[in-house]
C-alpha positions as a Markdown table, in Angstrom:
| # | Residue | x | y | z |
|---|---|---|---|---|
| 1 | Met | 0.0 | 0.1 | -0.1 |
| 2 | Pro | 1.5 | 3.5 | -0.9 |
| 3 | Arg | 2.8 | 5.5 | 2.1 |
| 4 | Phe | 3.0 | 9.4 | 2.4 |
| 5 | Phe | 4.2 | 11.3 | 5.1 |
| 6 | Ile | 2.6 | 14.7 | 6.3 |
| 7 | Glu | 4.2 | 17.5 | 8.6 |
| 8 | Gln | 1.2 | 18.2 | 10.6 |
| 9 | Val | -0.5 | 16.2 | 13.6 |
| 10 | Val | -4.0 | 14.8 | 12.6 |
| 11 | Pro | -6.6 | 15.6 | 15.0 |
| 12 | Ala | -8.2 | 12.4 | 16.5 |
| 13 | Asp | -11.7 | 13.4 | 15.3 |
| 14 | Ala | -10.8 | 14.1 | 11.8 |
| 15 | Glu | -12.4 | 12.3 | 9.2 |
| 16 | Val | -10.5 | 13.6 | 6.3 |
| 17 | Leu | -6.9 | 14.8 | 5.5 |
| 18 | Thr | -5.1 | 16.7 | 2.7 |
| 19 | Leu | -2.0 | 15.5 | 0.9 |
| 20 | Gly | 0.7 | 18.4 | -0.3 |
| 21 | Ala | 1.0 | 19.3 | -3.8 |
| 22 | Asp | 4.0 | 16.9 | -4.4 |
| 23 | Asp | 2.4 | 14.0 | -2.9 |
| 24 | Thr | -0.9 | 14.7 | -4.9 |
| 25 | His | 1.2 | 14.9 | -7.9 |
| 26 | His | 2.9 | 11.4 | -7.2 |
| 27 | Ala | -0.3 | 9.7 | -5.9 |
| 28 | Cys | -2.4 | 10.8 | -9.2 |
| 29 | Gln | 0.2 | 11.4 | -11.9 |
| 30 | Val | 3.0 | 8.8 | -10.9 |
| 31 | Leu | 1.1 | 6.0 | -9.1 |
| 32 | Arg | -2.1 | 6.6 | -11.2 |
| 33 | Leu | -4.2 | 6.0 | -8.1 |
| 34 | Lys | -7.9 | 6.0 | -8.5 |
| 35 | Gln | -11.2 | 6.2 | -6.7 |
| 36 | Gly | -11.5 | 3.4 | -4.1 |
| 37 | Asp | -7.8 | 2.9 | -3.6 |
| 38 | Glu | -6.1 | 3.0 | -0.4 |
| 39 | Ile | -3.2 | 4.6 | 1.0 |
| 40 | Glu | -1.3 | 5.0 | 4.3 |
| 41 | Val | -0.6 | 8.5 | 5.6 |
| 42 | Cys | 1.9 | 8.8 | 8.6 |
| 43 | Asp | 1.6 | 12.3 | 10.7 |
| 44 | Asp | 4.1 | 13.9 | 12.9 |
| 45 | His | 2.9 | 12.0 | 16.0 |
| 46 | His | 3.6 | 8.6 | 14.2 |
| 47 | Thr | 0.1 | 8.0 | 13.9 |
| 48 | Leu | -0.7 | 5.7 | 10.8 |
| 49 | His | -3.7 | 6.7 | 9.0 |
| 50 | Arg | -5.3 | 4.2 | 6.7 |
| 51 | Cys | -7.3 | 6.0 | 3.9 |
| 52 | Val | -9.5 | 5.4 | 0.9 |
| 53 | Ile | -9.8 | 8.1 | -2.1 |
| 54 | Arg | -13.3 | 9.0 | -2.6 |
| 55 | Asp | -12.9 | 11.6 | -5.2 |
| 56 | Leu | -10.0 | 12.4 | -7.4 |
| 57 | Pro | -8.8 | 16.2 | -7.4 |
| 58 | Lys | -9.5 | 18.4 | -10.4 |
| 59 | Arg | -6.4 | 20.5 | -11.8 |
| 60 | Gln | -4.6 | 22.4 | -9.3 |
| 61 | Glu | -6.4 | 21.0 | -6.3 |
| 62 | Lys | -4.9 | 18.9 | -3.8 |
| 63 | Leu | -5.8 | 15.2 | -3.0 |
| 64 | Thr | -8.3 | 14.6 | 0.1 |
| 65 | Val | -8.8 | 11.4 | 1.4 |
| 66 | Gln | -11.1 | 9.6 | 3.9 |
| 67 | Ile | -9.6 | 8.2 | 7.1 |
| 68 | Ile | -11.1 | 4.7 | 7.6 |
| 69 | Glu | -8.6 | 3.6 | 10.5 |
| 70 | Arg | -5.8 | 4.9 | 12.6 |
| 71 | Gln | -3.4 | 3.4 | 14.8 |
| 72 | Leu | 0.1 | 4.4 | 16.5 |
| 73 | Ser | 3.0 | 3.2 | 14.4 |
| 74 | Asp | 5.4 | 0.7 | 16.3 |
| 75 | Ser | 8.0 | 0.9 | 13.6 |
| 76 | Glu | 10.3 | 3.5 | 15.2 |
| 77 | Pro | 13.2 | 2.5 | 17.6 |
| 78 | Pro | 12.3 | 3.7 | 21.3 |
| 79 | Tyr | 15.2 | 6.1 | 20.9 |
| 80 | Glu | 16.6 | 8.9 | 18.6 |
| 81 | Ile | 19.7 | 7.8 | 16.6 |
| 82 | Ile | 22.2 | 10.2 | 15.0 |
| 83 | Leu | 24.6 | 9.1 | 12.5 |
| 84 | Tyr | 27.6 | 11.4 | 11.8 |
| 85 | Gln | 29.0 | 9.9 | 8.4 |
| 86 | Ala | 32.1 | 11.1 | 7.2 |
| 87 | Leu | 31.8 | 11.9 | 3.5 |
| 88 | Pro | 32.8 | 8.8 | 1.4 |
| 89 | Lys | 33.7 | 8.3 | -2.4 |
| 90 | Gly | 31.4 | 8.7 | -5.2 |
| 91 | Asp | 27.8 | 7.8 | -4.5 |
| 92 | Lys | 28.5 | 5.6 | -1.5 |
| 93 | Met | 26.4 | 7.9 | 0.7 |
| 94 | Thr | 23.3 | 7.0 | -0.8 |
| 95 | Thr | 23.9 | 3.3 | 0.1 |
| 96 | Val | 24.5 | 4.5 | 3.7 |
| 97 | Ile | 21.5 | 6.5 | 3.9 |
| 98 | Arg | 19.4 | 3.9 | 2.5 |
| 99 | Met | 20.6 | 1.1 | 4.6 |
| 100 | Ala | 20.7 | 3.6 | 7.9 |
| 101 | Val | 16.9 | 4.4 | 7.2 |
| 102 | Glu | 15.9 | 0.8 | 7.1 |
| 103 | Leu | 17.6 | 0.1 | 10.3 |
| 104 | Gly | 16.1 | 2.9 | 12.4 |
| 105 | Val | 18.4 | 6.2 | 12.1 |
| 106 | Thr | 16.7 | 9.4 | 13.1 |
| 107 | Gln | 18.9 | 12.0 | 11.6 |
| 108 | Ile | 22.0 | 11.6 | 9.3 |
| 109 | Val | 24.9 | 14.5 | 9.6 |
| 110 | Pro | 27.4 | 14.4 | 6.5 |
| 111 | Val | 30.9 | 15.3 | 7.9 |
| 112 | Leu | 33.8 | 16.5 | 5.8 |
| 113 | Ala | 36.7 | 14.7 | 7.4 |
| 114 | Glu | 40.7 | 15.4 | 6.8 |
| 115 | Arg | 40.7 | 12.1 | 4.5 |
| 116 | Ser | 37.5 | 12.6 | 2.8 |
| 117 | Val | 38.3 | 12.4 | -0.7 |
| 118 | Ser | 35.1 | 14.0 | -2.1 |
| 119 | Arg | 35.1 | 17.8 | -1.5 |
| 120 | Pro | 32.0 | 19.1 | -3.7 |
| 121 | Thr | 31.3 | 23.0 | -4.2 |
| 122 | Glu | 28.8 | 24.6 | -2.0 |
| 123 | Lys | 26.2 | 24.4 | -4.9 |
| 124 | Lys | 26.7 | 20.5 | -5.5 |
| 125 | Leu | 26.5 | 19.9 | -1.9 |
| 126 | Glu | 22.9 | 21.4 | -1.7 |
| 127 | Asn | 21.9 | 19.4 | -4.7 |
| 128 | Arg | 23.5 | 16.1 | -3.2 |
| 129 | Arg | 21.7 | 17.0 | 0.1 |
| 130 | Gln | 18.3 | 17.1 | -1.6 |
| 131 | Arg | 18.8 | 14.1 | -3.4 |
| 132 | Trp | 19.9 | 12.4 | -0.3 |
| 133 | Gln | 16.9 | 13.5 | 1.4 |
| 134 | Asn | 14.7 | 12.0 | -1.3 |
| 135 | Val | 16.7 | 8.7 | -0.8 |
| 136 | Ala | 15.9 | 8.8 | 2.7 |
| 137 | Glu | 12.3 | 9.3 | 2.0 |
| 138 | Ala | 12.0 | 6.8 | -0.6 |
| 139 | Ala | 13.6 | 4.1 | 2.0 |
| 140 | Ala | 11.3 | 5.3 | 4.7 |
| 141 | Lys | 8.1 | 4.6 | 2.5 |
| 142 | Gln | 9.6 | 1.2 | 1.4 |
| 143 | Cys | 10.6 | -0.3 | 4.9 |
| 144 | Gly | 7.3 | 1.3 | 6.6 |
| 145 | Arg | 8.9 | 3.9 | 8.8 |
| 146 | Ala | 6.5 | 6.4 | 10.5 |
| 147 | Arg | 8.9 | 9.4 | 9.8 |
| 148 | Val | 11.4 | 10.4 | 7.3 |
| 149 | Pro | 14.7 | 10.8 | 8.6 |
| 150 | Gln | 16.4 | 14.1 | 8.2 |
| 151 | Val | 19.4 | 14.5 | 6.3 |
| 152 | Leu | 21.4 | 17.8 | 7.4 |
| 153 | Ser | 23.8 | 19.9 | 5.5 |
| 154 | Leu | 27.5 | 19.1 | 5.7 |
| 155 | Met | 29.5 | 19.9 | 8.6 |
| 156 | Thr | 33.4 | 20.1 | 9.4 |
| 157 | Val | 34.3 | 17.8 | 12.1 |
| 158 | Ala | 34.5 | 20.9 | 14.7 |
| 159 | Glu | 31.0 | 22.0 | 13.6 |
| 160 | Ser | 29.6 | 18.7 | 14.2 |
| 161 | Leu | 31.0 | 18.4 | 17.8 |
| 162 | Thr | 29.3 | 21.8 | 18.4 |
| 163 | Tyr | 26.1 | 20.4 | 17.1 |
| 164 | Leu | 26.6 | 17.4 | 19.4 |
| 165 | Asp | 27.1 | 19.5 | 22.3 |
| 166 | Asp | 23.8 | 21.5 | 21.4 |
| 167 | Ile | 21.9 | 18.1 | 21.5 |
| 168 | Arg | 23.4 | 17.4 | 25.0 |
| 169 | Leu | 22.2 | 20.5 | 26.4 |
| 170 | Glu | 18.6 | 20.4 | 24.7 |
| 171 | Gly | 18.4 | 16.9 | 26.3 |
| 172 | Lys | 19.5 | 17.8 | 29.7 |
| 173 | Ser | 16.9 | 20.8 | 29.5 |
| 174 | Gly | 14.2 | 18.8 | 28.2 |
| 175 | Ser | 13.5 | 20.9 | 25.1 |
| 176 | Arg | 14.5 | 17.9 | 22.9 |
| 177 | Gln | 12.0 | 15.2 | 23.0 |
| 178 | Leu | 11.8 | 13.2 | 19.7 |
| 179 | Val | 10.8 | 10.0 | 21.2 |
| 180 | Asp | 8.0 | 9.2 | 23.4 |
| 181 | Gly | 8.5 | 8.7 | 27.2 |
| 182 | Pro | 11.7 | 9.3 | 29.4 |
| 183 | Pro | 15.0 | 7.6 | 29.0 |
| 184 | Val | 15.6 | 4.6 | 30.9 |
| 185 | Gly | 19.4 | 5.5 | 31.4 |
| 186 | Glu | 21.5 | 8.3 | 30.3 |
| 187 | Asp | 19.9 | 11.2 | 28.1 |
| 188 | Ile | 22.6 | 10.3 | 25.3 |
| 189 | Leu | 25.3 | 8.0 | 24.6 |
| 190 | Thr | 28.2 | 9.0 | 22.2 |
| 191 | Phe | 30.9 | 6.9 | 20.7 |
| 192 | Ile | 33.2 | 6.2 | 17.7 |
| 193 | Pro | 34.1 | 2.9 | 16.1 |
| 194 | Tyr | 37.8 | 2.7 | 16.4 |
| 195 | Glu | 40.1 | 0.0 | 16.3 |
| 196 | Gly | 42.7 | 1.6 | 18.6 |
| 197 | Glu | 44.4 | -0.3 | 21.5 |
| 198 | Asp | 41.8 | 1.1 | 24.2 |
| 199 | Ala | 38.8 | 0.4 | 22.1 |
| 200 | Val | 36.1 | -2.1 | 23.8 |
| 201 | Ser | 33.7 | -4.0 | 21.8 |
| 202 | Leu | 30.5 | -2.1 | 21.2 |
| 203 | His | 28.5 | -5.1 | 23.1 |
| 204 | Asp | 30.7 | -4.6 | 26.0 |
| 205 | Tyr | 30.2 | -0.8 | 25.9 |
| 206 | Leu | 26.3 | -1.1 | 25.7 |
| 207 | Asn | 25.9 | -3.6 | 28.3 |
| 208 | Pro | 26.1 | -1.5 | 31.4 |
| 209 | His | 23.9 | 1.4 | 29.7 |
| 210 | Pro | 20.2 | 1.3 | 30.2 |
| 211 | Arg | 18.4 | 2.4 | 27.1 |
| 212 | Pro | 19.1 | 6.1 | 26.6 |
| 213 | Asn | 17.0 | 8.6 | 24.8 |
| 214 | Gln | 19.3 | 9.4 | 22.0 |
| 215 | Ile | 22.4 | 7.6 | 20.7 |
| 216 | Ala | 24.7 | 9.3 | 18.6 |
| 217 | Phe | 28.1 | 7.9 | 16.6 |
| 218 | Phe | 30.5 | 8.7 | 14.1 |
| 219 | Val | 31.7 | 6.7 | 11.2 |
| 220 | Gly | 35.0 | 7.6 | 9.3 |
| 221 | Pro | 35.6 | 8.0 | 5.4 |
| 222 | Glu | 37.8 | 5.4 | 3.6 |
| 223 | Gly | 41.1 | 5.4 | 5.6 |
| 224 | Gly | 39.3 | 6.1 | 9.0 |
| 225 | Phe | 39.6 | 9.6 | 10.9 |
| 226 | Ser | 43.1 | 11.0 | 11.6 |
| 227 | Ala | 44.9 | 10.6 | 14.8 |
| 228 | Ala | 44.1 | 14.4 | 15.4 |
| 229 | Glu | 40.5 | 13.9 | 14.8 |
| 230 | Ile | 40.1 | 11.0 | 17.0 |
| 231 | Asp | 41.9 | 13.2 | 19.9 |
| 232 | Gln | 39.0 | 15.7 | 19.2 |
| 233 | Phe | 36.2 | 13.1 | 19.6 |
| 234 | Met | 37.8 | 11.9 | 22.6 |
| 235 | Ser | 38.3 | 15.4 | 24.0 |
| 236 | Ala | 34.6 | 16.1 | 23.3 |
| 237 | Gly | 33.7 | 13.0 | 25.5 |
| 238 | Leu | 33.1 | 10.2 | 23.0 |
| 239 | Ser | 34.0 | 6.6 | 23.6 |
| 240 | Thr | 35.8 | 4.5 | 21.1 |
| 241 | Val | 34.4 | 1.0 | 20.5 |
| 242 | Ser | 35.3 | -2.0 | 18.3 |
| 243 | Leu | 33.0 | -3.6 | 15.9 |
| 244 | Gly | 34.9 | -6.9 | 15.8 |
| 245 | Pro | 37.9 | -8.3 | 14.3 |
| 246 | Arg | 37.4 | -7.6 | 10.7 |
| 247 | Ile | 37.9 | -4.1 | 9.0 |
| 248 | Leu | 34.5 | -2.8 | 7.7 |
| 249 | Arg | 34.1 | -0.4 | 4.6 |
| 250 | Thr | 32.8 | 3.1 | 5.5 |
| 251 | Glu | 29.4 | 2.1 | 3.8 |
| 252 | Thr | 29.2 | -1.0 | 6.0 |
| 253 | Ala | 30.1 | 0.4 | 9.3 |
| 254 | Ala | 26.8 | 2.6 | 10.0 |
| 255 | Ala | 24.7 | -0.6 | 9.2 |
| 256 | Ala | 26.6 | -2.8 | 11.5 |
| 257 | Val | 26.2 | -0.4 | 14.5 |
| 258 | Leu | 22.5 | 0.1 | 13.8 |
| 259 | Ser | 21.9 | -3.7 | 13.6 |
| 260 | Met | 23.8 | -4.1 | 17.0 |
| 261 | Leu | 21.8 | -1.4 | 18.5 |
| 262 | Ser | 18.6 | -2.6 | 17.5 |
| 263 | Tyr | 19.4 | -6.2 | 18.7 |
| 264 | His | 20.5 | -4.8 | 22.0 |
| 265 | Tyr | 17.8 | -2.4 | 22.8 |
| 266 | Glu | 15.0 | -3.7 | 21.0 |
| 267 | Leu | 15.2 | -7.4 | 20.1 |
| 268 | Thr | 16.4 | -8.8 | 23.2 |
């Protein structure tokens, strides 16, 4: 069943809802939906609405559908996950985003690292960010997510750590609440996969920590983060963790971490 997302909260007593212009075009002109067809619409409170098309819109009008059933989606992780992904070569970022969305990421922050080979211009960056956002939305629809993860603009390592500090402060103040309910453990866990001497396994790192409200982690580019960058991360309070005895590609590491988090906090 086709799925759409709307950036609003649908009142509990609402009988109909209206899609935006882009979604109307996609439903009517691309998918060629017709009267009697059903769609799913997720709102900002992760409520899933099963709807039926009663009438097709006229030219320049938006599609209004009738709500026939609503339920709270259970497809979202019980915590927020922020992936800071160092910019990889070529089109690998598309693969990273697609897999990360399928595995429950909430937000993706592209990071320009010392060893990032790809260094696009500002204009190309915005075009790529929009394309990556479209990839995230398509993946969210395909895997049944109740929200579309956000892809932010490219940041330097220093900017990404400042952003992380802001998240920590918002978590402590209670102004950042993107998941339902209070955390069981700490407000936020922060770490970086790194095969250094002092790195403990991700499993051993997570074991003493009850489920937090947020999890943030960094993944390096091809060749990894530099020693100076690792020092920056550790000075900022991030823990170093190992993902096992094998070396993972940059486009594989995030998926490995997200799978381990899901198993540890959701499936056991």
